[in-house]
SEKOL-390833 format. One record per residue (C-alpha): z, y, x; residue number from 1. Coordinates in steps of 0.05 Angstrom, whole numbers, plus 32768, in hexadecimal, padded with zeros to 4 digits. Layout:
     Z     Y     X  seq
     Z     Y     X  NUM
...
END
This chain:
     Z     Y     X  seq
  8000  8000  8000    1
  7FEE  8046  8018    2
  8018  807E  7FFA    3
  8002  80C8  7FF6    4
  8021  80DF  8038    5
  801A  809F  8062    6
  8000  80A4  80A9    7
  7FE9  805E  80BB    8
  7FD1  8045  80FF    9
  7FA5  8007  80F7   10
  7FAA  7FDB  8136   11
  7F96  7F96  814D   12
  7F6C  7F73  8181   13
  7F21  7F80  8184   14
  7EFC  7F57  8150   15
  7F38  7F4E  8121   16
  7F18  7F79  80EA   17
  7F35  7FBF  80F1   18
  7EF3  7FE2  80E2   19
  7EE7  7FB2  80A8   20
  7F29  7FC6  8089   21
  7F16  800F  808F   22
  7ED3  8002  806E   23
  7EF5  7FDE  8035   24
  7F25  8019  802A   25
  7EE8  8047  802C   26
  7EC4  801D  7FF7   27
  7E8C  8009  8027   28
  7E9F  7FBF  802A   29
  7EB4  7F91  7FF2   30
  7EEB  7F5C  7FF0   31
  7EDD  7F11  7FEB   32
  7F1B  7F0A  7FC0   33
  7F57  7F34  7FAD   34
  7F54  7F7C  7F94   35
  7F56  7FC3  7FAD   36
  7F79  7FF4  7F7D   37
  7F72  803F  7F85   38
  7F98  8076  7F61   39
  7F70  80A3  7F34   40
  7F51  80DF  7F57   41
  7F57  80C3  7F9D   42
  7F1E  80D5  7FCC   43
  7F14  80AF  800E   44
  7EF1  80CD  804A   45
  7ED9  809E  8081   46
  7EC6  80AD  80C9   47
  7EA6  8071  80ED   48
  7EA9  8067  8138   49
  7E62  8081  8141   50
  7E1D  8081  8123   51
  7E20  80C1  80FA   52
  7DE8  80F4  8105   53
  7DE0  8137  80E3   54
  7DA2  8165  80E2   55
  7D82  819F  80BF   56
  7DBA  81D2  80C2   57
  7DE4  81F9  80F4   58
  7E28  81DE  8107   59
  7E4B  8214  80DE   60
  7E1E  8209  80A1   61
  7E29  81BD  80A5   62
  7E74  81C7  80A6   63
  7E71  81F9  806D   64
  7E49  81C8  8043   65
  7E8A  81A3  8031   66
  7E9E  81E0  8008   67
  7E5E  81E0  7FDF   68
  7E84  81E1  7F9D   69
  7EAE  821D  7FB3   70
  7E70  8241  7FCA   71
  7E50  8234  7F87   72
  7E8D  8251  7F66   73
  7E89  828E  7F94   74
  7E40  8297  7F80   75
  7E51  8291  7F36   76
  7E88  82C6  7F3E   77
  7E55  82F5  7F5C   78
  7E25  82E8  7F23   79
  7E5D  82F2  7EEF   80
  7E71  8333  7F12   81
  7E29  834B  7F0B   82
  7E27  8339  7EC1   83
  7E6A  835B  7EB3   84
  7E4F  839C  7ED2   85
  7E15  839B  7EA1   86
  7E3A  8387  7E61   87
  7E60  83B3  7E30   88
  7EA9  83AC  7E41   89
  7EBB  83AA  7DF7   90
  7E8A  8373  7DE5   91
  7E9F  832A  7DD8   92
  7E6C  8313  7E0B   93
  7E8F  833C  7E41   94
  7ED1  831B  7E2F   95
  7EB2  82D6  7E36   96
  7E93  82E7  7E7A   97
  7ED4  8307  7E92   98
  7EFD  82CB  7E7C   99
  7ECE  829C  7EA1  100
  7ED1  82C8  7EDF  101
  7F1E  82C9  7EE0  102
  7F23  827D  7ED7  103
  7EF2  8271  7F10  104
  7F13  82A5  7F3C  105
  7F58  8286  7F31  106
  7F3E  8241  7F44  107
  7F19  825E  7F80  108
  7F59  8280  7F98  109
  7F83  8242  7F8C  110
  7F53  821A  7FB7  111
  7F56  824E  7FEE  112
  7F0D  825F  7FE5  113
  7F11  82A2  8009  114
  7F27  827F  8049  115
  7EF2  8248  804F  116
  7ECC  826A  8088  117
  7F0D  8273  80AE  118
  7F1E  8229  80A2  119
  7EDA  8214  80BD  120
  7EE2  823F  80FA  121
  7F28  8223  8108  122
  7F11  81DB  8104  123
  7ED1  81E5  812D  124
  7EF8  820A  8163  125
  7F2E  81D4  8163  126
  7EFA  819E  816D  127
  7EDD  81C2  81A9  128
  7EA1  81E8  818C  129
  7E9C  822D  81AD  130
  7E85  8265  817F  131
  7E40  8268  819F  132
  7E34  8220  8189  133
  7E45  822C  8140  134
  7DFF  8246  8132  135
  7DDA  8210  8159  136
  7DB8  81DA  812F  137
  7DDC  8197  812B  138
  7D9C  8174  8144  139
  7DA9  8192  8189  140
  7DEB  816D  8193  141
  7DF7  8129  81B3  142
  7E15  80EE  818D  143
  7E5C  80FE  81A2  144
  7E57  8146  818A  145
  7E35  812E  814A  146
  7E73  8104  813C  147
  7E9E  8142  8148  148
  7E76  8167  8112  149
  7E80  812C  80E3  150
  7ECB  812C  80F2  151
  7ECE  8178  80E6  152
  7EAE  816E  80A1  153
  7EE0  8138  808F  154
  7F1C  8161  80A4  155
  7F03  819C  807C  156
  7EF9  8171  803E  157
  7F41  8158  8043  158
  7F38  8118  801B  159
  7F76  80F7  7FFD  160
  7F6B  80BC  802B  161
  7F4E  80CD  8070  162
  7F32  8090  8095  163
  7F25  809B  80E0  164
  7F08  8064  810C  165
  7F18  8077  8154  166
  7F11  80C3  8148  167
  7F26  80D4  8190  168
  7EEB  80AE  81B0  169
  7EC0  80EC  81B4  170
  7EF6  8120  81BF  171
  7F0F  8140  8200  172
  7F5A  8148  820A  173
  7F5D  818F  81ED  174
  7F39  817A  81AD  175
  7F63  813A  81A9  176
  7FA3  8164  81AE  177
  7F89  8192  8177  178
  7F79  8157  814A  179
  7FBE  813A  8157  180
  7FDD  817B  813E  181
  7FAD  817F  8102  182
  7FBE  8138  80EC  183
  8008  8147  80F3  184
  8000  817C  80BD  185
  7FCC  8156  8093  186
  7FE0  815C  8049  187
  7FC9  8116  8034  188
  7FC9  80CE  804C  189
  7FA0  80B5  8086  190
  7F90  8073  80A9  191
  7F76  8074  80F0  192
  7F61  8044  8126  193
  7F6D  805A  816D  194
  7F74  803C  81B2  195
  7F9C  8079  81C9  196
  7FE6  8066  81C9  197
  7FFE  80AE  81CE  198
  7FD2  80C4  8194  199
  7FED  808C  8168  200
  8035  809C  817D  201
  8031  80E5  8167  202
  8006  80DF  8128  203
  801A  80A1  8101  204
  8059  808A  80DD  205
  8042  8044  80CC  206
  801D  800E  80F2  207
  7FF2  7FDA  80CF  208
  7FE2  7FA2  8100  209
  7FAC  7F6F  80F3  210
  7FC8  7F2F  8112  211
  7FBD  7EE6  8101  212
  7F8B  7EFB  80C9  213
  7FC2  7F22  80A5  214
  7FD8  7F6A  80A3  215
  8020  7F75  80BA  216
  8040  7FB8  80AB  217
  8072  7FDC  80D8  218
  8097  801E  80CD  219
  8092  8050  8106  220
  8060  8063  813B  221
  803E  8036  816E  222
  8079  8034  819F  223
  80A8  801D  8167  224
  8075  7FEB  8150  225
  8074  7FC9  8194  226
  80BF  7FBF  8191  227
  80BE  7FA8  8148  228
  8085  7F78  8156  229
  80AC  7F57  818E  230
  80E8  7F4E  815F  231
  80BB  7F32  8128  232
  809C  7F00  8158  233
  80E1  7EEB  8170  234
  80F8  7EE0  8128  235
  80B8  7EB9  8119  236
  80C3  7E8D  8156  237
  810C  7E81  8143  238
  80F6  7E6E  80FC  239
  80C0  7E40  8119  240
  80F4  7E1D  8145  241
  8124  7E14  810A  242
  80EC  7DF8  80E0  243
  80D6  7DC8  8117  244
  811E  7DAF  811D  245
  8122  7DA4  80D1  246
  80DF  7D7F  80D1  247
  80F7  7D52  8109  248
  8138  7D43  80E3  249
  8111  7D32  80A4  250
  80DF  7D06  80C8  251
  8116  7CE0  80ED  252
  813A  7CD3  80AB  253
  80FA  7CBD  8088  254
  80E4  7C8F  80C1  255
  812A  7C71  80C7  256
  8136  7C62  807D  257
  80EF  7C5B  8062  258
  80F8  7C11  8053  259
  8142  7C13  803E  260
  8147  7C0B  7FF3  261
  818A  7C2F  7FEC  262
  816C  7C6D  800E  263
  812A  7C6E  7FE8  264
  813D  7CAA  7FBD  265
  8154  7CD4  7FF9  266
  8115  7CC1  8020  267
  80E8  7CD7  7FE6  268
  810F  7D19  7FE1  269
  8104  7D27  802B  270
  80BA  7D15  8026  271
  80B2  7D47  7FEE  272
  80D7  7D7C  8016  273
  80A6  7D71  8050  274
  806A  7D76  8022  275
  8082  7DB7  8002  276
  8095  7DD8  8044  277
  8069  7E12  8056  278
  805D  7E09  80A1  279
  806A  7E44  80CE  280
  8033  7E51  8100  281
  803A  7E77  8140  282
  7FF7  7E97  814F  283
  7FDF  7E96  8196  284
  7FF0  7ED7  81B7  285
  7FC1  7EF8  81E9  286
  7FE0  7EEE  822D  287
  7FF3  7F2B  8255  288
  7FC8  7F2A  8293  289
  7FE8  7F38  82D7  290
  7FB0  7F3B  830A  291
  7FB8  7F52  8352  292
  7F7C  7F7C  8364  293
  7F6D  7F7F  83AF  294
  7F87  7FBD  83D1  295
  7F59  7FE9  83FB  296
  7F61  7FFD  8444  297
  7F8A  803D  8449  298
  7F69  8080  8454  299
  7F84  80BA  847C  300
  7FB8  80E9  845C  301
  7F82  811B  8448  302
  7F50  80F7  841B  303
  7F22  8131  8407  304
  7F21  817C  840C  305
  7EFA  81B4  83E9  306
  7EF5  81F8  8409  307
  7ED3  8232  83E4  308
  7EA7  8202  83BC  309
  7E75  821C  8389  310
  7E46  81F5  835E  311
  7E0E  820E  8331  312
  7DD4  81F0  830B  313
  7DA0  8228  830C  314
  7DC0  8263  82E9  315
  7DFA  8239  82CE  316
  7E38  8240  82FA  317
  7E67  8204  82F6  318
  7E97  8214  8330  319
  7EA4  8250  835D  320
  7ED1  8255  839A  321
  7EF8  8215  838C  322
  7F29  81FC  83C1  323
  7F5A  81C2  83BE  324
  7F71  8185  83E6  325
  7F79  813C  83D0  326
  7FAC  8112  83F5  327
  7FB4  80C7  83FD  328
  7FD6  80A8  83C0  329
  7FC4  80E1  8391  330
  7FB3  80CD  834A  331
  7F90  810A  832F  332
  7F7C  8114  82E7  333
  7F44  8145  82D9  334
  7F4E  8169  8297  335
  7F28  81A0  8272  336
  7EFA  81A9  8237  337
  7EB8  8183  8233  338
  7E84  81A6  825E  339
  7EB8  81C7  828B  340
  7E9F  81A0  82C8  341
  7ECC  8163  82CF  342
  7E93  8132  82D9  343
  7E71  8163  8308  344
  7EB0  8168  8333  345
  7EB4  811C  8338  346
  7E6A  8119  834C  347
  7E76  814D  8382  348
  7EB0  8124  839D  349
  7E84  80E6  839B  350
  7E4C  8109  83C0  351
  7E1D  80FC  8386  352
  7E12  8147  837B  353
  7E07  817A  83B4  354
  7E32  81B8  83BA  355
  7E12  81FB  83AD  356
  7E43  821D  83DC  357
  7E82  820F  8403  358
  7E9B  81D2  8429  359
  7EB0  818C  8414  360
  7ED1  815E  8447  361
  7EE3  8115  843F  362
  7F21  8101  8466  363
  7F29  80CB  849B  364
  7F16  8085  8481  365
  7F0C  809F  843A  366
  7EDE  8070  8414  367
  7ECA  808E  83D0  368
  7EB2  8061  8398  369
  7E96  8083  8359  370
  7E9A  8067  8312  371
  7E6A  808F  82E6  372
  7E66  8090  829B  373
  7E24  806B  82A2  374
  7E3A  803E  82DB  375
  7E1A  8002  82BA  376
  7DD5  8019  82D2  377
  7DE9  8000  8318  378
  7DF3  7FB8  8301  379
  7DC2  7F7D  8307  380
  7DAA  7F71  82BF  381
  7D96  7F29  82CD  382
  7DDB  7F12  82E7  383
  7E0C  7EEE  82BA  384
  7E50  7F11  82B4  385
  7E7B  7ED7  82CD  386
  7E4D  7EC6  8307  387
  7E46  7F0E  831D  388
  7E92  7F18  831C  389
  7E9D  7ED7  8342  390
  7E70  7EEF  837B  391
  7E9C  7F2D  8382  392
  7EE0  7F0B  837D  393
  7ED5  7EC9  83A1  394
  7F20  7EBA  83A6  395
  7F2C  7EBC  835B  396
  7F28  7E7E  8330  397
  7EFB  7E79  82F3  398
  7F3A  7E7B  82C7  399
  7F52  7EBB  82E7  400
  7F0E  7EDC  82E1  401
  7F07  7EC7  8298  402
  7F4D  7EE2  8288  403
  7F3C  7F23  82A9  404
  7EF9  7F27  8284  405
  7F20  7F1A  8244  406
  7F4B  7F57  8251  407
  7F0C  7F81  8256  408
  7EF6  7F64  8213  409
  7EC7  7F2D  822C  410
  7EDE  7EEC  820D  411
  7EC4  7EA6  81FF  412
  7E79  7EA1  820A  413
  7E73  7EEC  8219  414
  7E82  7EDD  8262  415
  7E3F  7EB8  8268  416
  7E16  7EF2  824E  417
  7DE4  7F14  827C  418
  7DF6  7F5B  828D  419
  7DB3  7F74  8272  420
  7DC3  7F60  822A  421
  7E06  7F85  8228  422
  7E0E  7FC7  8204  423
  7E1B  8006  822B  424
  7E65  8004  821D  425
  7E6A  7FBA  8231  426
  7E45  7FC6  8272  427
  7E72  8001  8283  428
  7EB0  7FD6  8277  429
  7E94  7FA0  82A4  430
  7E80  7FD3  82DA  431
  7EC8  7FED  82DA  432
  7EE5  7FA8  82E2  433
  7EB3  7F99  831A  434
  7EC9  7FD8  8340  435
  7F13  7FC5  833B  436
  7F06  7F81  835C  437
  7EF0  7FA3  839D  438
  7F0D  7FE9  839B  439
  7F00  801E  83D0  440
  7F3A  804A  83E5  441
  7F22  8087  83BE  442
  7F10  8078  8376  443
  7EEA  80AC  834C  444
  7EEC  8096  8304  445
  7EC7  80BC  82CD  446
  7EE1  80A5  8289  447
  7EF9  805F  829D  448
  7F20  8057  825C  449
  7EE3  805F  822F  450
  7ED2  801F  8208  451
  7F15  7FFF  8219  452
  7F49  7FE9  81E7  453
  7F94  7FF1  81F3  454
  7F9B  7FAE  8215  455
  7F62  7FBB  8245  456
  7F7E  8000  8254  457
  7FC1  7FE1  8265  458
  7F9F  7FB2  8297  459
  7F79  7FED  82B6  460
  7FB8  8017  82B8  461
  7FE0  7FDF  82DA  462
  7FA9  7FD6  830D  463
  7FA4  8020  831E  464
  7FF1  8027  831F  465
  7FF5  7FF1  8355  466
  7FB8  800C  837A  467
  7FCA  8029  83BE  468
  7F8D  8056  83C5  469
  7F7D  8099  83A7  470
  7F62  80A4  8361  471
  7F3F  80DF  8340  472
  7F2F  80D1  82F7  473
  7F19  80EF  82B5  474
  7F37  80D2  8275  475
  7F44  80EB  822F  476
  7F7D  80B9  8225  477
  7FBE  80DF  8227  478
  7FEA  80A1  8231  479
  7FBE  8089  826B  480
  7FC1  80CD  828E  481
  800C  80D5  8284  482
  801A  8091  82A2  483
  7FEA  8096  82DD  484
  7FE1  80DE  82F4  485
  800B  80FD  832B  486
  7FE3  813E  832A  487
  7FB6  8160  82F7  488
  7F79  818A  8308  489
  7F66  81B8  82CF  490
  7F1B  81C6  82D1  491
  7F02  8204  82AD  492
  7EE1  8249  82B4  493
  7EC4  8235  82F7  494
  7F08  8226  8316  495
  7F36  81EB  8324  496
  7F80  81F7  831A  497
  7FB0  81C4  8338  498
  7FF1  81AE  8315  499
  8024  817C  832F  500
  803A  8143  8301  501
  8018  8121  82C6  502
  7FF7  813E  8288  503
  8039  814D  8265  504
  8050  8174  82A3  505
  800E  8199  82A3  506
  8015  81AD  825A  507
  805D  81C3  8266  508
  8047  81F0  829E  509
  800B  820B  8276  510
  803A  821D  823E  511
  8065  8247  826D  512
  809B  8214  827E  513
  8099  8222  82C9  514
  80A3  826D  82BE  515
  80DD  8261  828F  516
  8100  8234  82C1  517
  80FD  826A  82F6  518
  8128  8297  82CB  519
  8174  8295  82CF  520
  819F  8289  8292  521
  81CD  82C3  827E  522
  81F5  82CB  823F  523
  81F0  830F  821C  524
  822D  833B  8219  525
  821E  8354  81D3  526
  8203  8335  8193  527
  81C2  8352  8178  528
  81C5  8383  813E  529
  81BB  8366  80F9  530
  819F  8384  80BA  531
  81C6  838C  807A  532
  81AE  834B  805C  533
  81C5  8321  8097  534
  820B  8308  80A4  535
  8223  8325  80E6  536
  822F  82F8  8122  537
  8276  8313  8123  538
  8283  82F8  80DD  539
  826A  82B5  80F3  540
  8296  82B6  8131  541
  82D6  82C7  810B  542
  82CF  8289  80E1  543
  82D0  825B  811F  544
  830F  8232  8128  545
  8330  824C  8169  546
  8336  8206  8186  547
  82ED  81F7  8174  548
  82D8  823A  8192  549
  82FB  822A  81D4  550
  82D9  81E6  81D6  551
  8295  8206  81C9  552
  82A0  823B  81FF  553
  82B3  8204  8231  554
  8274  81DD  821E  555
  8249  821C  8229  556
  8265  8222  8271  557
  8256  81D9  827D  558
  820F  81E1  8264  559
  8203  821E  8290  560
  8219  81F5  82CD  561
  81EB  81BC  82B7  562
  81B0  81EC  82AD  563
  81B8  8209  82F3  564
  81BE  81C3  8311  565
  817F  81AB  82EC  566
  8158  81E9  8301  567
  816A  81DA  8349  568
  8155  8191  8340  569
  8112  81A6  8323  570
  8106  81D6  835D  571
  8117  819F  838E  572
  80E8  816C  836C  573
  80AF  819E  8369  574
  80B7  81AE  83B3  575
  80B9  8163  83C4  576
  807A  8156  839D  577
  8054  8187  83C9  578
  805C  8157  8404  579
  803F  8111  83FF  580
  806C  80D8  8418  581
  8052  809D  83F1  582
  8035  808E  83AC  583
  8077  806D  8398  584
  80A0  80AA  83AE  585
  8070  80D9  8389  586
  8077  80AF  834A  587
  80C3  80AD  8350  588
  80C7  80F8  835B  589
  8098  8104  8320  590
  80C5  80DA  82F2  591
  8103  80FF  830C  592
  80E1  8143  82FF  593
  80CD  812E  82B9  594
  8115  8118  82A9  595
  8133  8158  82C5  596
  8105  8181  8298  597
  8117  8159  825A  598
  8161  8160  826A  599
  8159  81AB  8276  600
  8137  81B4  8232  601
  8170  818E  8210  602
  81A6  81B7  8234  603
  8183  81F9  8224  604
  817C  81E6  81DA  605
  81C7  81D4  81D5  606
  81DB  8213  81FB  607
  81B1  823D  81CC  608
  81D2  8221  818D  609
  8219  8228  81A9  610
  820C  826F  81C1  611
  81F3  8283  817C  612
  822F  8263  815B  613
  825C  828B  818A  614
  823A  82CB  8176  615
  8206  82D7  81AC  616
  81BB  82D4  81AF  617
  81A7  82A7  81E9  618
  8177  82C6  821A  619
  8157  82AB  8259  620
  814A  82ED  827C  621
  8127  830B  8240  622
  8108  82CA  8228  623
  8129  82A2  81F1  624
  813D  825C  8206  625
  810B  8229  81EB  626
END
């Protein structure tokens, strides 16, 4: 059952039928048996994974087309206004026209008709369309951007049941973050399929898992689902063991007394119990794969360096005066809007594209290996997958190779397919696996998480976490970046800005966290003035129990000491992260920095509430505590 405000994440292994369930809910597929009941007036809007194309209008006009009924009402209001200006105000006909006008105008206002252009602009901007693209024809856009236009139309329609099949596939991180916020405030129910753990965690409040040919419902987000699923499986296994013990007891009794006349009645009773018993089945779980990828030879401390680099394509400037250094063990995530130059930067580091200006130096023993979004073009189309992989990893057994291929969604007879018959997504998945089996010490990965489900991403994440070389990667998967990155390079406006830590740290700094931390905490000596309608801070203070007040004041002093200690710890961690010691030390320091920031936010929040209760307005040198 889906209720009006449900936010449901539909999960399950590839091929279990997630997209089929979505099509059934959308009314595009029928049931073999059973029924689908829908409340009166419910409208469903469905966004498939791909395949939608739009043509004939500009992007803005296409998005506005969802409001065709409102625009018709607006046109009728204009016509009615014209008629009223021509009619005698005392005539019955004028009254009829005026009545019609007021009824339409009321409905138009109730449906926010005067704001539809603003709504369209908000959604198009949120999904990454700059204003200059709004008046381009939809035919000019690639498949991924076409899907964005289709998504924009669905969001503007706001159906009672929104059905999104992997909506983040074609979105960059900024657009994905905007969609996350939009769905958080969505006024109706939605069901979505996504292989992005973080996206599921922050958008859904229920998980529907397709497992063992049934749908199992869980309350909470994806992280809670994982814990609940483990508990459910443990309970199922315990019930299975209890049932097996009971079956064995019954069978022993039946076999022992089958031919004893005095026990015939008891034997028959137990035979009936066995026949009526609904057997519990434990479905075969997909094994978690632990595979040790070979480690590369170490490079020098400096892996790569840009000095005053510029890159242009004709009149189009991508980079200007960019300088940075990449050190051994760095795991650098490139972020920025689509078209900002992330792929170009990786190509420059790989030597695939020449510089327009400046200097690029590879460090001692640095061996770059580049994974492009169309990496599959480098593969031999006539080779069979399993044979080709076996030639690369000669020490691995067939069982190990098949298990690994299974993680990257090649199962059963798929492993015997020739590379030439695979789809683009399948060939890219295979090309990524192939690279990991003989990694260089400087990996340059452009969208390695594309076309991977959560399980395959986990395998890739584990491999890169254990990898001792250096990684620069582009990904739109927030969970993947947060778990892997030790530094973030923001690409945009021709520049590359460097931030220590993972994506969450990067966002925190972009939102002004670093500046806030540099301020010192000081309590104000006076409460702010209040207007006549507000109760004064002094009135609130007088009602405090003296003992309680003393306890609160003591807690404020403790919090101030904690805040100063945490600020010092943050400064120390940030300084330590500037000097590379080892990948493990960088990761440890990153975790420590992240925890200090969380603790600081909690202390500041508590300090703020206590200070207000004591009659002051908390200020961090002119900036309110967050």
